[in-house]
One Martini backbone bead per residue (centre of mass of N, CA, C, O) as a GRO file, in nm:
protein
  103
    1UNK     BB    1   1.379  -4.865   0.644
    2UNK     BB    2   1.213  -4.765   0.405
    3UNK     BB    3   0.961  -4.672   0.567
    4UNK     BB    4   1.096  -4.446   0.726
    5UNK     BB    5   1.188  -4.270   0.483
    6UNK     BB    6   0.900  -4.239   0.358
    7UNK     BB    7   0.771  -4.108   0.607
    8UNK     BB    8   0.963  -3.868   0.636
    9UNK     BB    9   0.905  -3.749   0.350
   10UNK     BB   10   0.602  -3.718   0.387
   11UNK     BB   11   0.620  -3.512   0.629
   12UNK     BB   12   0.788  -3.299   0.479
   13UNK     BB   13   0.590  -3.243   0.256
   14UNK     BB   14   0.352  -3.152   0.437
   15UNK     BB   15   0.496  -2.919   0.577
   16UNK     BB   16   0.575  -2.755   0.310
   17UNK     BB   17   0.278  -2.720   0.214
   18UNK     BB   18   0.177  -2.549   0.451
   19UNK     BB   19   0.377  -2.312   0.413
   20UNK     BB   20   0.310  -2.252   0.109
   21UNK     BB   21  -0.001  -2.203   0.137
   22UNK     BB   22   0.033  -1.926   0.322
   23UNK     BB   23   0.155  -1.802   0.077
   24UNK     BB   24   0.178  -1.578  -0.158
   25UNK     BB   25   0.120  -1.560  -0.485
   26UNK     BB   26   0.344  -1.330  -0.616
   27UNK     BB   27   0.263  -1.093  -0.387
   28UNK     BB   28  -0.016  -1.032  -0.424
   29UNK     BB   29  -0.271  -0.863  -0.219
   30UNK     BB   30  -0.100  -0.640  -0.021
   31UNK     BB   31  -0.283  -0.407   0.025
   32UNK     BB   32  -0.402  -0.143   0.205
   33UNK     BB   33  -0.628  -0.084   0.012
   34UNK     BB   34  -0.971  -0.120  -0.014
   35UNK     BB   35  -1.032  -0.013  -0.294
   36UNK     BB   36  -1.034   0.321  -0.421
   37UNK     BB   37  -1.146   0.548  -0.251
   38UNK     BB   38  -1.139   0.868  -0.209
   39UNK     BB   39  -1.213   1.161  -0.415
   40UNK     BB   40  -1.230   1.351  -0.149
   41UNK     BB   41  -1.042   1.599   0.050
   42UNK     BB   42  -0.966   1.817   0.280
   43UNK     BB   43  -0.675   1.966   0.327
   44UNK     BB   44  -0.723   2.059   0.637
   45UNK     BB   45  -0.758   1.729   0.712
   46UNK     BB   46  -0.451   1.695   0.669
   47UNK     BB   47  -0.152   1.580   0.816
   48UNK     BB   48  -0.089   1.324   0.626
   49UNK     BB   49   0.094   1.199   0.331
   50UNK     BB   50   0.095   0.886   0.142
   51UNK     BB   51   0.292   0.733  -0.116
   52UNK     BB   52   0.238   0.423  -0.286
   53UNK     BB   53   0.381   0.237  -0.505
   54UNK     BB   54   0.419   0.013  -0.695
   55UNK     BB   55   0.464  -0.339  -0.623
   56UNK     BB   56   0.512  -0.673  -0.528
   57UNK     BB   57   0.245  -0.648  -0.340
   58UNK     BB   58   0.121  -0.401  -0.521
   59UNK     BB   59  -0.061  -0.306  -0.836
   60UNK     BB   60  -0.093  -0.011  -0.693
   61UNK     BB   61  -0.160   0.301  -0.616
   62UNK     BB   62  -0.119   0.457  -0.285
   63UNK     BB   63  -0.320   0.687  -0.092
   64UNK     BB   64  -0.253   0.815   0.241
   65UNK     BB   65  -0.453   0.976   0.495
   66UNK     BB   66  -0.401   1.171   0.773
   67UNK     BB   67  -0.610   1.290   1.013
   68UNK     BB   68  -0.638   1.576   1.213
   69UNK     BB   69  -0.895   1.512   1.380
   70UNK     BB   70  -0.826   1.162   1.461
   71UNK     BB   71  -0.585   0.982   1.296
   72UNK     BB   72  -0.708   0.864   1.059
   73UNK     BB   73  -0.687   0.634   0.792
   74UNK     BB   74  -0.715   0.716   0.437
   75UNK     BB   75  -0.813   0.646   0.115
   76UNK     BB   76  -0.719   0.754  -0.203
   77UNK     BB   77  -0.802   0.832  -0.530
   78UNK     BB   78  -0.570   0.847  -0.797
   79UNK     BB   79  -0.802   0.910  -1.029
   80UNK     BB   80  -0.881   1.164  -0.905
   81UNK     BB   81  -0.889   1.499  -0.970
   82UNK     BB   82  -0.866   1.605  -0.680
   83UNK     BB   83  -0.619   1.442  -0.599
   84UNK     BB   84  -0.429   1.541  -0.823
   85UNK     BB   85  -0.441   1.834  -0.742
   86UNK     BB   86  -0.330   1.799  -0.461
   87UNK     BB   87  -0.059   1.684  -0.539
   88UNK     BB   88   0.034   1.915  -0.720
   89UNK     BB   89   0.037   2.124  -0.498
   90UNK     BB   90   0.238   1.985  -0.309
   91UNK     BB   91   0.470   1.964  -0.516
   92UNK     BB   92   0.492   2.266  -0.568
   93UNK     BB   93   0.564   2.350  -0.283
   94UNK     BB   94   0.812   2.175  -0.249
   95UNK     BB   95   0.968   2.290  -0.488
   96UNK     BB   96   0.975   2.588  -0.397
   97UNK     BB   97   1.117   2.526  -0.121
   98UNK     BB   98   1.374   2.402  -0.248
   99UNK     BB   99   1.428   2.680  -0.433
  100UNK     BB  100   1.328   2.943  -0.261
  101UNK     BB  101   1.023   2.982  -0.331
  102UNK     BB  102   0.781   3.227  -0.286
  103UNK     BB  103   0.407   3.289  -0.254
   0.00000   0.00000   0.00000
């Protein structure tokens, strides 16, 4: 009877090891963007812009632009001056629209 219990525990440990091995350690490394991304993109080519803040899955800010030309999604470099300028411009327009200010 002892051998059956030992064998069952051994099988249980092996199964749990396989399950844990496939899980990410600490949740990092699940970023959408691989690399730093584009430093510049023409605003007229952007259909949609998404900003993903740092989180438990990815330890960096990710900016994803959907292109109006073909619907592809590309990553933008959040450290790029051109991308920062683009975001500030969009935030300014959104803020103005929220407060009823027209330019």
